C-alpha positions, 0 to 999 in steps of 0.5 A: 529497460527497466527504471532504475530506483534512485531512493526511498524515504518514508515521508508520512504515518497515518492512523486509519481505522485503529491502524497505523500506516506508512507512506514511501516515495520513491524516486526514479533514476533519470525521471522526475516521477515519483511513486508512493506506496502505503505499507501497514505497519502491523503487518508489513503488508503493502497495501498499494497493489499499484504504486501511485502516482500522488502522495495519498492523504488518509481517506486515500488509504480508507479507499485502498483498504476497501479496494483491497476487501472488495478485491479479496471477497471477490477472490481476485488477490488470492495468488497475489497474497498467498500466504499472506492471508491472516495478515491481509485479514486484519488488515481488511477486516477493520472496515 
């Protein structure tokens, strides 16, 4: 059985490497656990391939961007980001 989302809320805004990002928290029905995701404001691209268990600080967001860039360079995210190549290039190109 999959968990049902109880709600989502933008909880933080950061500027990392000159790009604005939003941190969103998701709560779930029947559990106290939370999920955190980071979205690049300019492109709408979700930078968290897998939701985080804790609210990310700006240094954590920098690590997310570095990890995405490494995966793109290695050809690991082509299908996941199908059609978002130009958007992703703008996000990871700032490292």
